N, C-alpha and C positions, 0 to 999 in steps of 0.2 A: 628393605626394598622389595616391592611386589613386582613380579615380571609377568606381563601378559603379551598377547599378540598385537593388540591395538588399544589405543587410548582415544576416547572421544570426549572433547571438552565442550559442554553446552548442550542443553536439551531443547533446542529450537526445532524448527521443522525438519531439518536434514538429519540431525543426530540420532534420534530414536529409530528412524527407518533404516539408517545405515547400520546401527547396532543389530537390528533384526536380520539384515542380509548377511552380515559378517558372522554372527553366531550360528545362523542356519548353515553356514559353510564350514562350521567347526572351528572358527577363529574366536579365541577368548578375548573379551572386551572389558576394559575398565572404563566406566562411564562416570564423568564428573559434572556435577551441577552445583553451583554455589547458592542459587536462590530459588527461583520458581520454575518448575518443570513445565515445558510447553513453549517457552520463549515468548517473543513479542506477540505473535499471532494469537496465542491462547490467552495471554494475561493482560496485555495492554493494547493490542492491535485489532486484528480482524474480528475476532469473536465477540469481545465486549462492545466494540463500536458498532458493528453491524446489528447487534441485538438492540442497542440504543436507537439506531437508525430505524429499525422496525417499529419500535415504540413511538418514535416521532412521526412515522408515516401513519400509524393508527390514529394519532392525535389529529394529524392533518386531514385524514379522511373523515373523522368524526365532525370536524368543523365544516367540512364540505358536504355533509350528509344530505342536506336539503337539495343540493344540486342533482342528486341521484334519486330524489323522491322519497328519501328517508327522513322522517321528521323526528328529531330528538326533543323530548319534553324539557330537558335541562341542558344547559351548555356543558360541554365536556370539561373535566377538571383533571389536572395532572397530579398524580400521586408519585412524586419523584422517588420516594423511598421504595415503593413497589417497583418502579422502573429500574432503579439501581439493584434491588434484590434479584430481579429477573436476570439482569446481566451478570451479577455476581454468581448466580447458580450455574449459568452456562459456562462461565470460566472455571469455577471450582470442579464441575463434573469433568470437563476436558482435562484440566491439570491432573486431577486424581487418576484419570485413565492413563495418561502418559506415564506418570510415575509408577503406577501399578504394573503397567506392561513391562517397563524396564526392570523393576525389582523382581519380577517373576520370570524374566527371560533367562533360559538356561544358557550358561556360558558368559553371562554379563554380571559384573559386580558393580554396584552403584556406590559412588563416593560423594557425600554431600560436603562441599567445602570449596574454597577458592584455589583454583589451579594456577601454579606459577612454574614456568620453565626454569630448570637448573642447568640444563644443557640441551643439546639437540634431541635427545631421546630420554630425558629424565624430567618428570613432572612431579612437583611436590604439592600435595593437597593437605594444607594445614600441617599436621605432623607426620603424614604418610608419604613416602616416596614411591613413585610408580615409574616403570620403564617399559618401553615397547618399541619395536622397529617401525611401527606405523602410528602416526598421531594425526587426528583430525580435529581441527579447530572450528567450532560452530557457536561462537559467543554472541552473535547478534549486534544490536546497536541500541542507542537511546536518544532521547530528544537532545538537540543542540540548544544550548543556552547562549545566545549571542552577547557579545560585548557591546552593549548599547548604554547610553547614559541613564543612570538611575536603576539599572536592572538589579543591583545588589541592595537597593534601599526599599524595595516594595515587595509585597507578596505576589507571586505569579504562579500560574498553572502550566503544566506540560500535558502532553497526551496521557501520561501516566497518572498524575495527581488529579486530572480532570475526572477520572473515573471514580474517584472517591466522593464526589459531590452527591449529596442526597437531597438537595434542594435546588431550585431553579435560580440562577443569578438574576439580579434585577437588570443589570446591563453588562453583558459580556463583550469585551473588546478582544478580538482575535488578531494577533500580529502575525501575518503570513497568509497570503492569499493563494495557497496551493492546496494539495490534496487533503492533508490532514486537517488544516485549518478550515477549509470550506465545509467538510463533512460535519465538524463540530458546530460551525456557525449555523448551518441550516437546522440541524437537529435541535439546538437549544432555542432557536427562534420558534420552532414548532412546539417546543415545551412551554413557550410563553415569555422568554427573555427578550429584552431589547438587545440587538446585536449589531456591532460595528466591525467590519473587516478592514484592516490596514495592511496595504501591500506596498513594499518599496519600489517594485517595478512598475512600468507603465500600464500593465494589465494583469488580470488574474491568470493563474496557471500559465505562466509565460512560455512553457515548453510546448504548449498546444498551439494550433493554428489560431489566427486572430478571430475568425468567425466562431470557433468553439469558445474562446475566452469571452467574447462579447455575449454569446447566447447564455452561457453560464451566469455571467454577471446579471443579465436581464432576469433570469429565473430567480436569482437570490433577491434582487431588488424588488421584484414583484411580490415577494413574501414579506417585504418590510425590512430587509437587512440593508444597512448603510454600508456602502463600499467606498473606500478611499484608496486610490492608487497614486503612484508617483510620489510616495512618501519618502523622500531621500534621506531625511534625518528624523529619527524617531527617538524620543526620550520619555522616560517614566519618572513619575514623582508622586509622593504621597499627597492626598487631597482629603479634605474633610468629608467628602462624599464617597471616598474610595481611592481610586488610582487615576491620576491624570496622565494622559498620553498626548504628548506634544508632537506635532507633525510639521514638516516643511514641504507642503504640497503646492502645486501650481494654482490650485483653486480650493475653495471651501474653508471651513473653520480651521484654525490652527491648533485646536485642542479638543479632545473628547475625554469625558470623565466617566469611568465605569466602576462597577462594584467588583468586577473580576477581570483579570487579564490572562489570556492564554497565549503562550509563546509557541508558535508552530512554524518555525523557520528552517527546519531541516533536521537531519539526524547525524549522529556520529557513532563510529564503531566502538565496541567495548574491548579495545585491544591495549589500552594504555597501561594496565596493571597485570599483564600476563608474563612479564619477563621475556618478551620475544627477542630482545637483544642478546640474552644469554644463550638462546637457541640459534641465533644467527638469522632469524626470520625477518625479512625486509618488509617495511611498510612504506606507504607513500606519505606525502606531506600532511594529509588529513587523518592518518592513522589506519587507513585500510590496508589489509595484508596484500602484498603483491603476489599475484598468482599467474601461472601460465594458462594456456587455453584449456588444459585438462584439470585445472584447479590445484595443481601442485605449487608449492611455495618455492622460495629460493633455497630451501634446505631439502635434500632428498629424504623421502619418507614422511614429510609433513604436508598436509593439505589444509586448505581453508575453504569452508562452505558457508553459504548464507550471507546475510547482510554485511558481515565483517570483511568480505573480500571485494566489496565495491562493484561487483558484477551484476547486482540486482538488489532491489529493496522490497521484494515481495515474497509472500509465502510460497507462491508457485515457482518462483525462480530458485528459492532455497531448496525446495523439494526436487527440482530438476538438477540442482547441484549434486544432491545425493544420487540421483539416477545416473548422472555422468560418471561419478567416482565409482559407484558400484559396478556399472557395466564395464568400465575399464579394468578394474581390479579382479572381478569375479567372472565376467562373461567373455573375456578376450576381445572386447570391442575397443574402438578408438573413437570415443565421443568427445566433442569439444563444445565449449561455451559459445564460441562464435557462430555456431550453426543454429543457435536458439533464436526464434522469431520473437521479438519483443511484443508483449501484450499486457494490458493492465486495465483497470477500471477506476473511475472516480465515483464514489458512492454518494453523491448528492442525488436528489430526486427531481427530475428523472436522471438516471445514471448515465455516465459516459463510458462506453466500451471502446478501447483503442487497440489497434494492432499495426505493427510495421511502421513505415515512415509517415510523418505528417505530410500534408500537402506542401508545406514550406520546404521541408527537407527534400522531397521528391523534385521540386522545381530547381533547387540548388544543385542537384546532381547533374543537370544538363541534359537529361533525357527528354525525348518527345513524350508527352503524357496524354492520357485520356482520363477525364474526370467525370464522375457522376454525382449528383446531389439531389436529394428529395426531402422536403420538409415533412416532419411527423404529422402535420395536419392533413397529409394525403395518405396516411397509413390507417387502414380501417380499424385495426386493433386499438390504436391510440385514440381514434374518434370514439369508439365504443366505450372505452374506459374514461373518456373525457380528460385525457392526459396527452395533449397534442403539442407540448413544447418540444423544441429541439429539431434535429435533422439527422439524416444519414448521408455519408459521403465516402466515396471510393476513388482512389487514384491508382492508375495502372500504367505500365510501360507500353507505349503505342507500338513499339517494334515487336516485343515478345508476347504481348497481351497477357502478361502476368501481373497480378495485383501487387502493388508496392506497399499499400497501406490503406487503412480505413478507420473511420470514426462513426460510431452510432451514439448520438446524444439523444436519448429518448426512452420512453417506457420499454423495459426489457432489453435495453441496449447492451447491458453487460452479458446477457445470454446470447442474443442474436449475433453478436460479433464473432462467435466461435465458428460459424459457418465460413466466414471469410478467413479466419485464422487457419482453419483446416485446409482450405484451398491453397493458401500460401505455403503451408507446411508440405503439402503434397507436391508442390512445384509444378502444378498444371495451369493452363491458361484459364482466364476468367469465364470463358464461354462454357466450360464444364459446369460451373455453378449456374450459369445463365439458363442452361437447359434443364435444370432440376425442376421437380414438381413439388414445391413445399406445401405444408399443411395450411389450410385456411380455417379460421382467421388468426394469423400470427404476425408478429413484426417481421420475422424472417421471410415471410412470403413475398415481401416487397423487394428483397435483395436481387432476385433475377430480373425484376422489372427495372430496378436501378441500373443494373449492369447493361441492360438493353438500351439504355439512354446515355451511355458514355459518349462524351464529345471531346474533341481536342482541347487541351488547356489553353486559355487565352493568355 
């Protein structure tokens, strides 16, 4: 039995940073990772996919070169092996950096293996038993494979196995019209594949406002992506030309045949094989660890951080989980998850930056609202770049003049949204930002103008 002050299970976004804070405070740490250091973001999420998005954007610009007065003598060609090699290097460098930092961290001992609880404060890693009064679970999640007809009879891809492709599929069928699926759909269309997106719901990215969903669909269809929504019944079957996807839609063909199928219908936490029942740690019906507002579990001395606690599915929320736990344990603060302002991005091109409530959620709250909306075609920066698709929208409480939420779907939207995020976090009225003097020419410079045009919601 090895005794330490703290055990951290999982080297995702929260774990290594927490280890750094704890060891700096003189707390000894046993760090357990059973597979790849860096978690989802480094290995199968943000870093490889955004690297691929960048390559796809370069291909897209190359095809549009003549629009900018740049004449290419030969049509661009995709070398998918080089595209993959570039993404692989980004991942490998980041993963090596995370592991090296942990192994060289004074006061931290790394254990490579599968951690399983034997009791509330004893964890077994293969043949080694560890015990500590504080245990932090940061095991992340993985792609959900749905129980749909034929799924066990055909080869399919997930966001993880998709990254192993070193050639462009002839026809990629993406099942799931939300964030992960749409990013892969657009990037592989830009790499040269025929792409079909199949969504069970009535529209893409159903959690967003209808105007956002419609605009994103238009952007994708303009690039030649086929979108099928309201696919209530989806079935997979082998076909001589690849994989047949049968649909029960209100209109359109009842079947699409593709060379590859990507399942992008959600995520599930990596909690099923940790022995949480032996520790007494409760989970919900989907396997997410039940946590309080300070991220403590149902067992004193055990916390859950990152994707496995169901409080956020993003790298930045996982990192904020670390900040909350570290501040509470080491800095004498009382920080809670419920004070976090939700913000995220969808990395299609142009990207969608989102913060706070949607327009729909704000209207459902019963407040009197002020709404501002401006098309990107009236944003100088977008015009100069010839990337005028999308719009920006802000919704505010008419009584308090505080911003409730915003969406910027357009070039630079993932960056420009932070000005609105900062104002919400500061808790000040929107006229504070309205009086700012932003830099020209940027996307952000139109936000004060947008705020000056706020009108009562209809």
